Every structure is written in C-alpha cells, then in structure tokens.
Jmol script that loads the backbone (N, CA, C; Angstrom):
load data "model"
ATOM      1  N   UNK A   1       8.018  21.972  79.050  1.00  0.00           N
ATOM      2  CA  UNK A   1       8.868  22.909  79.771  1.00  0.00           C
ATOM      3  C   UNK A   1       9.160  22.307  81.144  1.00  0.00           C
ATOM      4  N   UNK A   2      10.408  22.213  81.484  1.00  0.00           N
ATOM      5  CA  UNK A   2      10.813  21.685  82.780  1.00  0.00           C
ATOM      6  C   UNK A   2      11.676  22.740  83.449  1.00  0.00           C
ATOM      7  N   UNK A   3      11.329  23.085  84.709  1.00  0.00           N
ATOM      8  CA  UNK A   3      12.052  24.126  85.443  1.00  0.00           C
ATOM      9  C   UNK A   3      12.154  25.411  84.639  1.00  0.00           C
ATOM     10  N   UNK A   4      11.074  25.777  83.949  1.00  0.00           N
ATOM     11  CA  UNK A   4      10.980  26.991  83.148  1.00  0.00           C
ATOM     12  C   UNK A   4      11.968  27.008  81.979  1.00  0.00           C
ATOM     13  N   UNK A   5      12.508  25.845  81.604  1.00  0.00           N
ATOM     14  CA  UNK A   5      13.393  25.744  80.450  1.00  0.00           C
ATOM     15  C   UNK A   5      12.628  25.016  79.359  1.00  0.00           C
ATOM     16  N   UNK A   6      12.484  25.666  78.232  1.00  0.00           N
ATOM     17  CA  UNK A   6      11.744  25.062  77.133  1.00  0.00           C
ATOM     18  C   UNK A   6      12.570  23.929  76.510  1.00  0.00           C
ATOM     19  N   UNK A   7      11.920  22.796  76.262  1.00  0.00           N
ATOM     20  CA  UNK A   7      12.585  21.652  75.655  1.00  0.00           C
ATOM     21  C   UNK A   7      12.733  21.937  74.156  1.00  0.00           C
ATOM     22  N   UNK A   8      13.925  21.755  73.589  1.00  0.00           N
ATOM     23  CA  UNK A   8      14.133  22.031  72.158  1.00  0.00           C
ATOM     24  C   UNK A   8      13.188  21.225  71.266  1.00  0.00           C
ATOM     25  N   UNK A   9      12.768  21.819  70.146  1.00  0.00           N
ATOM     26  CA  UNK A   9      11.844  21.172  69.211  1.00  0.00           C
ATOM     27  C   UNK A   9      12.388  19.864  68.658  1.00  0.00           C
ATOM     28  N   UNK A  10      13.700  19.729  68.627  1.00  0.00           N
ATOM     29  CA  UNK A  10      14.334  18.518  68.113  1.00  0.00           C
ATOM     30  C   UNK A  10      13.762  17.261  68.768  1.00  0.00           C
ATOM     31  N   UNK A  11      13.398  17.348  70.049  1.00  0.00           N
ATOM     32  CA  UNK A  11      12.922  16.183  70.797  1.00  0.00           C
ATOM     33  C   UNK A  11      11.464  15.832  70.523  1.00  0.00           C
ATOM     34  N   UNK A  12      10.782  16.642  69.719  1.00  0.00           N
ATOM     35  CA  UNK A  12       9.411  16.364  69.296  1.00  0.00           C
ATOM     36  C   UNK A  12       8.509  15.984  70.482  1.00  0.00           C
ATOM     37  N   UNK A  13       8.397  16.884  71.425  1.00  0.00           N
ATOM     38  CA  UNK A  13       7.517  16.667  72.579  1.00  0.00           C
ATOM     39  C   UNK A  13       6.071  16.812  72.111  1.00  0.00           C
ATOM     40  N   UNK A  14       5.240  15.829  72.408  1.00  0.00           N
ATOM     41  CA  UNK A  14       3.833  15.895  72.025  1.00  0.00           C
ATOM     42  C   UNK A  14       2.989  15.073  73.000  1.00  0.00           C
ATOM     43  N   UNK A  15       1.717  15.464  73.147  1.00  0.00           N
ATOM     44  CA  UNK A  15       0.837  14.720  74.059  1.00  0.00           C
ATOM     45  C   UNK A  15       0.500  13.343  73.491  1.00  0.00           C
ATOM     46  N   UNK A  16       0.273  12.397  74.392  1.00  0.00           N
ATOM     47  CA  UNK A  16      -0.208  11.076  74.001  1.00  0.00           C
ATOM     48  C   UNK A  16      -1.436  10.745  74.843  1.00  0.00           C
ATOM     49  N   UNK A  17      -2.189   9.790  74.384  1.00  0.00           N
ATOM     50  CA  UNK A  17      -3.392   9.368  75.090  1.00  0.00           C
ATOM     51  C   UNK A  17      -3.132   8.035  75.776  1.00  0.00           C
ATOM     52  N   UNK A  18      -3.368   7.991  77.071  1.00  0.00           N
ATOM     53  CA  UNK A  18      -3.264   6.752  77.829  1.00  0.00           C
ATOM     54  C   UNK A  18      -4.661   6.245  78.138  1.00  0.00           C
ATOM     55  N   UNK A  19      -4.756   4.979  78.462  1.00  0.00           N
ATOM     56  CA  UNK A  19      -6.053   4.425  78.863  1.00  0.00           C
ATOM     57  C   UNK A  19      -6.456   5.033  80.203  1.00  0.00           C
ATOM     58  N   UNK A  20      -7.731   4.948  80.520  1.00  0.00           N
ATOM     59  CA  UNK A  20      -8.219   5.462  81.806  1.00  0.00           C
ATOM     60  C   UNK A  20      -7.504   4.801  82.978  1.00  0.00           C
ATOM     61  N   UNK A  21      -7.234   3.497  82.866  1.00  0.00           N
ATOM     62  CA  UNK A  21      -6.559   2.800  83.969  1.00  0.00           C
ATOM     63  C   UNK A  21      -5.108   3.275  84.105  1.00  0.00           C
ATOM     64  N   UNK A  22      -4.438   3.574  82.986  1.00  0.00           N
ATOM     65  CA  UNK A  22      -3.077   4.087  83.056  1.00  0.00           C
ATOM     66  C   UNK A  22      -3.045   5.475  83.704  1.00  0.00           C
ATOM     67  N   UNK A  23      -4.003   6.314  83.340  1.00  0.00           N
ATOM     68  CA  UNK A  23      -4.088   7.653  83.933  1.00  0.00           C
ATOM     69  C   UNK A  23      -4.391   7.550  85.422  1.00  0.00           C
ATOM     70  N   UNK A  24      -5.315   6.678  85.799  1.00  0.00           N
ATOM     71  CA  UNK A  24      -5.668   6.519  87.203  1.00  0.00           C
ATOM     72  C   UNK A  24      -4.485   6.000  88.007  1.00  0.00           C
ATOM     73  N   UNK A  25      -3.734   5.084  87.447  1.00  0.00           N
ATOM     74  CA  UNK A  25      -2.553   4.559  88.118  1.00  0.00           C
ATOM     75  C   UNK A  25      -1.533   5.668  88.356  1.00  0.00           C
ATOM     76  N   UNK A  26      -1.323   6.512  87.355  1.00  0.00           N
ATOM     77  CA  UNK A  26      -0.392   7.633  87.501  1.00  0.00           C
ATOM     78  C   UNK A  26      -0.868   8.589  88.584  1.00  0.00           C
ATOM     79  N   UNK A  27      -2.156   8.904  88.581  1.00  0.00           N
ATOM     80  CA  UNK A  27      -2.705   9.803  89.606  1.00  0.00           C
ATOM     81  C   UNK A  27      -2.549   9.204  90.999  1.00  0.00           C
ATOM     82  N   UNK A  28      -2.808   7.909  91.129  1.00  0.00           N
ATOM     83  CA  UNK A  28      -2.669   7.255  92.435  1.00  0.00           C
ATOM     84  C   UNK A  28      -1.230   7.311  92.931  1.00  0.00           C
ATOM     85  N   UNK A  29      -0.280   7.022  92.044  1.00  0.00           N
ATOM     86  CA  UNK A  29       1.133   7.065  92.430  1.00  0.00           C
ATOM     87  C   UNK A  29       1.557   8.475  92.811  1.00  0.00           C
ATOM     88  N   UNK A  30       0.988   9.477  92.133  1.00  0.00           N
ATOM     89  CA  UNK A  30       1.355  10.866  92.403  1.00  0.00           C
ATOM     90  C   UNK A  30       0.574  11.433  93.586  1.00  0.00           C
ATOM     91  N   UNK A  31      -0.468  10.712  94.024  1.00  0.00           N
ATOM     92  CA  UNK A  31      -1.281  11.186  95.137  1.00  0.00           C
ATOM     93  C   UNK A  31      -2.136  12.398  94.784  1.00  0.00           C
ATOM     94  N   UNK A  32      -2.598  12.447  93.543  1.00  0.00           N
ATOM     95  CA  UNK A  32      -3.431  13.578  93.111  1.00  0.00           C
ATOM     96  C   UNK A  32      -4.802  13.072  92.691  1.00  0.00           C
ATOM     97  N   UNK A  33      -5.776  13.902  92.889  1.00  0.00           N
ATOM     98  CA  UNK A  33      -7.152  13.535  92.532  1.00  0.00           C
ATOM     99  C   UNK A  33      -7.894  14.790  92.107  1.00  0.00           C
ATOM    100  N   UNK A  34      -8.887  14.608  91.266  1.00  0.00           N
ATOM    101  CA  UNK A  34      -9.762  15.711  90.909  1.00  0.00           C
ATOM    102  C   UNK A  34      -9.201  16.698  89.894  1.00  0.00           C
ATOM    103  N   UNK A  35      -8.064  16.398  89.269  1.00  0.00           N
ATOM    104  CA  UNK A  35      -7.565  17.268  88.211  1.00  0.00           C
ATOM    105  C   UNK A  35      -7.206  16.421  87.004  1.00  0.00           C
ATOM    106  N   UNK A  36      -7.290  17.017  85.841  1.00  0.00           N
ATOM    107  CA  UNK A  36      -6.883  16.328  84.621  1.00  0.00           C
ATOM    108  C   UNK A  36      -5.375  16.429  84.478  1.00  0.00           C
ATOM    109  N   UNK A  37      -4.773  15.410  83.913  1.00  0.00           N
ATOM    110  CA  UNK A  37      -3.344  15.459  83.658  1.00  0.00           C
ATOM    111  C   UNK A  37      -3.100  15.233  82.171  1.00  0.00           C
ATOM    112  N   UNK A  38      -2.011  15.772  81.690  1.00  0.00           N
ATOM    113  CA  UNK A  38      -1.596  15.571  80.308  1.00  0.00           C
ATOM    114  C   UNK A  38      -0.304  14.779  80.337  1.00  0.00           C
ATOM    115  N   UNK A  39      -0.235  13.764  79.512  1.00  0.00           N
ATOM    116  CA  UNK A  39       0.970  12.950  79.437  1.00  0.00           C
ATOM    117  C   UNK A  39       1.665  13.279  78.126  1.00  0.00           C
ATOM    118  N   UNK A  40       2.970  13.513  78.212  1.00  0.00           N
ATOM    119  CA  UNK A  40       3.753  13.914  77.054  1.00  0.00           C
ATOM    120  C   UNK A  40       4.786  12.849  76.718  1.00  0.00           C
ATOM    121  N   UNK A  41       5.153  12.802  75.439  1.00  0.00           N
ATOM    122  CA  UNK A  41       6.159  11.882  74.956  1.00  0.00           C
ATOM    123  C   UNK A  41       7.278  12.712  74.344  1.00  0.00           C
ATOM    124  N   UNK A  42       8.516  12.346  74.622  1.00  0.00           N
ATOM    125  CA  UNK A  42       9.691  13.040  74.122  1.00  0.00           C
ATOM    126  C   UNK A  42      10.559  12.021  73.396  1.00  0.00           C
ATOM    127  N   UNK A  43      10.976  12.340  72.170  1.00  0.00           N
ATOM    128  CA  UNK A  43      11.838  11.456  71.382  1.00  0.00           C
ATOM    129  C   UNK A  43      13.289  11.858  71.612  1.00  0.00           C
ATOM    130  N   UNK A  44      14.079  10.984  72.253  1.00  0.00           N
ATOM    131  CA  UNK A  44      15.487  11.276  72.522  1.00  0.00           C
ATOM    132  C   UNK A  44      16.261  11.572  71.248  1.00  0.00           C
ATOM    133  N   UNK A  45      15.903  10.881  70.160  1.00  0.00           N
ATOM    134  CA  UNK A  45      16.671  10.995  68.930  1.00  0.00           C
ATOM    135  C   UNK A  45      15.888  11.678  67.813  1.00  0.00           C
ATOM    136  N   UNK A  46      15.145  12.700  68.177  1.00  0.00           N
ATOM    137  CA  UNK A  46      14.449  13.521  67.192  1.00  0.00           C
ATOM    138  C   UNK A  46      13.121  12.959  66.741  1.00  0.00           C
ATOM    139  N   UNK A  47      12.476  13.696  65.850  1.00  0.00           N
ATOM    140  CA  UNK A  47      11.116  13.414  65.390  1.00  0.00           C
ATOM    141  C   UNK A  47      10.932  11.987  64.887  1.00  0.00           C
ATOM    142  N   UNK A  48      11.873  11.457  64.162  1.00  0.00           N
ATOM    143  CA  UNK A  48      11.728  10.108  63.604  1.00  0.00           C
ATOM    144  C   UNK A  48      12.347   9.031  64.479  1.00  0.00           C
ATOM    145  N   UNK A  49      12.848   9.418  65.631  1.00  0.00           N
ATOM    146  CA  UNK A  49      13.506   8.455  66.510  1.00  0.00           C
ATOM    147  C   UNK A  49      12.529   7.531  67.206  1.00  0.00           C
ATOM    148  N   UNK A  50      13.052   6.468  67.761  1.00  0.00           N
ATOM    149  CA  UNK A  50      12.200   5.483  68.419  1.00  0.00           C
ATOM    150  C   UNK A  50      12.570   5.268  69.885  1.00  0.00           C
ATOM    151  N   UNK A  51      13.370   6.143  70.457  1.00  0.00           N
ATOM    152  CA  UNK A  51      13.698   6.046  71.879  1.00  0.00           C
ATOM    153  C   UNK A  51      12.929   7.137  72.609  1.00  0.00           C
ATOM    154  N   UNK A  52      12.027   6.733  73.480  1.00  0.00           N
ATOM    155  CA  UNK A  52      11.048   7.651  74.055  1.00  0.00           C
ATOM    156  C   UNK A  52      11.183   7.795  75.560  1.00  0.00           C
ATOM    157  N   UNK A  53      10.837   8.966  76.033  1.00  0.00           N
ATOM    158  CA  UNK A  53      10.663   9.220  77.454  1.00  0.00           C
ATOM    159  C   UNK A  53       9.229   9.725  77.582  1.00  0.00           C
ATOM    160  N   UNK A  54       8.419   9.055  78.363  1.00  0.00           N
ATOM    161  CA  UNK A  54       7.022   9.435  78.552  1.00  0.00           C
ATOM    162  C   UNK A  54       6.901  10.009  79.954  1.00  0.00           C
ATOM    163  N   UNK A  55       6.380  11.233  80.058  1.00  0.00           N
ATOM    164  CA  UNK A  55       6.306  11.896  81.350  1.00  0.00           C
ATOM    165  C   UNK A  55       5.054  12.742  81.446  1.00  0.00           C
ATOM    166  N   UNK A  56       4.764  13.183  82.652  1.00  0.00           N
ATOM    167  CA  UNK A  56       3.618  14.052  82.896  1.00  0.00           C
ATOM    168  C   UNK A  56       4.057  15.185  83.801  1.00  0.00           C
ATOM    169  N   UNK A  57       3.656  16.399  83.436  1.00  0.00           N
ATOM    170  CA  UNK A  57       3.899  17.557  84.284  1.00  0.00           C
ATOM    171  C   UNK A  57       2.613  17.836  85.041  1.00  0.00           C
ATOM    172  N   UNK A  58       2.689  17.792  86.358  1.00  0.00           N
ATOM    173  CA  UNK A  58       1.523  18.050  87.204  1.00  0.00           C
ATOM    174  C   UNK A  58       1.921  19.160  88.153  1.00  0.00           C
ATOM    175  N   UNK A  59       1.389  20.342  87.897  1.00  0.00           N
ATOM    176  CA  UNK A  59       1.811  21.495  88.678  1.00  0.00           C
ATOM    177  C   UNK A  59       3.289  21.741  88.425  1.00  0.00           C
ATOM    178  N   UNK A  60       4.065  21.778  89.487  1.00  0.00           N
ATOM    179  CA  UNK A  60       5.501  22.000  89.359  1.00  0.00           C
ATOM    180  C   UNK A  60       6.296  20.700  89.390  1.00  0.00           C
ATOM    181  N   UNK A  61       5.589  19.586  89.454  1.00  0.00           N
ATOM    182  CA  UNK A  61       6.244  18.274  89.522  1.00  0.00           C
ATOM    183  C   UNK A  61       6.275  17.624  88.142  1.00  0.00           C
ATOM    184  N   UNK A  62       7.319  16.855  87.875  1.00  0.00           N
ATOM    185  CA  UNK A  62       7.434  16.072  86.649  1.00  0.00           C
ATOM    186  C   UNK A  62       7.505  14.608  87.059  1.00  0.00           C
ATOM    187  N   UNK A  63       6.634  13.778  86.467  1.00  0.00           N
ATOM    188  CA  UNK A  63       6.569  12.362  86.799  1.00  0.00           C
ATOM    189  C   UNK A  63       6.970  11.531  85.592  1.00  0.00           C
ATOM    190  N   UNK A  64       7.942  10.656  85.776  1.00  0.00           N
ATOM    191  CA  UNK A  64       8.350   9.736  84.734  1.00  0.00           C
ATOM    192  C   UNK A  64       7.293   8.640  84.635  1.00  0.00           C
ATOM    193  N   UNK A  65       6.788   8.419  83.436  1.00  0.00           N
ATOM    194  CA  UNK A  65       5.803   7.368  83.205  1.00  0.00           C
ATOM    195  C   UNK A  65       6.481   6.125  82.644  1.00  0.00           C
ATOM    196  N   UNK A  66       7.361   6.299  81.657  1.00  0.00           N
ATOM    197  CA  UNK A  66       8.032   5.152  81.039  1.00  0.00           C
ATOM    198  C   UNK A  66       9.196   5.621  80.178  1.00  0.00           C
ATOM    199  N   UNK A  67      10.127   4.702  79.924  1.00  0.00           N
ATOM    200  CA  UNK A  67      11.216   4.912  78.989  1.00  0.00           C
ATOM    201  C   UNK A  67      11.319   3.654  78.134  1.00  0.00           C
ATOM    202  N   UNK A  68      11.476   3.812  76.826  1.00  0.00           N
ATOM    203  CA  UNK A  68      11.649   2.659  75.950  1.00  0.00           C
ATOM    204  C   UNK A  68      11.383   3.020  74.509  1.00  0.00           C
ATOM    205  N   UNK A  69      11.301   2.008  73.660  1.00  0.00           N
ATOM    206  CA  UNK A  69      10.963   2.221  72.257  1.00  0.00           C
ATOM    207  C   UNK A  69       9.451   2.144  72.100  1.00  0.00           C
ATOM    208  N   UNK A  70       8.942   2.561  70.937  1.00  0.00           N
ATOM    209  CA  UNK A  70       7.501   2.458  70.688  1.00  0.00           C
ATOM    210  C   UNK A  70       7.018   1.023  70.881  1.00  0.00           C
ATOM    211  N   UNK A  71       7.760   0.075  70.328  1.00  0.00           N
ATOM    212  CA  UNK A  71       7.306  -1.317  70.423  1.00  0.00           C
ATOM    213  C   UNK A  71       7.363  -1.823  71.861  1.00  0.00           C
ATOM    214  N   UNK A  72       8.328  -1.369  72.646  1.00  0.00           N
ATOM    215  CA  UNK A  72       8.393  -1.746  74.072  1.00  0.00           C
ATOM    216  C   UNK A  72       7.199  -1.207  74.847  1.00  0.00           C
ATOM    217  N   UNK A  73       6.855   0.041  74.573  1.00  0.00           N
ATOM    218  CA  UNK A  73       5.861   0.734  75.390  1.00  0.00           C
ATOM    219  C   UNK A  73       4.430   0.576  74.922  1.00  0.00           C
ATOM    220  N   UNK A  74       4.227   0.408  73.614  1.00  0.00           N
ATOM    221  CA  UNK A  74       2.872   0.434  73.077  1.00  0.00           C
ATOM    222  C   UNK A  74       2.529  -0.850  72.332  1.00  0.00           C
ATOM    223  N   UNK A  75       3.104  -1.939  72.758  1.00  0.00           N
ATOM    224  CA  UNK A  75       2.811  -3.253  72.194  1.00  0.00           C
ATOM    225  C   UNK A  75       1.364  -3.588  72.484  1.00  0.00           C
ATOM    226  N   UNK A  76       0.664  -4.090  71.500  1.00  0.00           N
ATOM    227  CA  UNK A  76      -0.756  -4.417  71.692  1.00  0.00           C
ATOM    228  C   UNK A  76      -0.970  -5.880  71.854  1.00  0.00           C
TER     229      UNK A  76
END
end "model"
wireframe off; spacefill off
backbone 0.3
color backbone group
C-alpha cells in the first residue's frame, strides 16, 4: 500500500528475504535503527513477469531498493 492506495493484485506484491548486510545497508541509507523492515517485490508485468521493483515501506516512507529482472537482481 502506497499513500493509502492498495496496489492491485496483478502486480503480485510479496515479501522477499535480503541478506543481513543488504538490510543493514538499506537501514543505513534510510537513517533508521532499532526497527525491523520488510522488503517487498512487485512484478511490473504480473505474477509470471520478470521485471521487478524491489522496495521497502518504513513508516510513511517508501524506499526503492532495486529495479531489474530476477537474473539482474538475484544473480548468484
């Protein structure tokens, strides 16, 4: 939900797990400490799509984490 507007189900918004260092980096950039954050992934082209927007809602703020395809963002 962004600005009290629910994101349509078509975009398949769901939580993802980041490494501890990725979470800490996000917290440092946002200047927040001592709270847990949830990172969400949104598929621009629906549930089976591969174009992603990764973001985190912290309080009333929305932080962009990354944009790209699964292979761009989660290459091992």
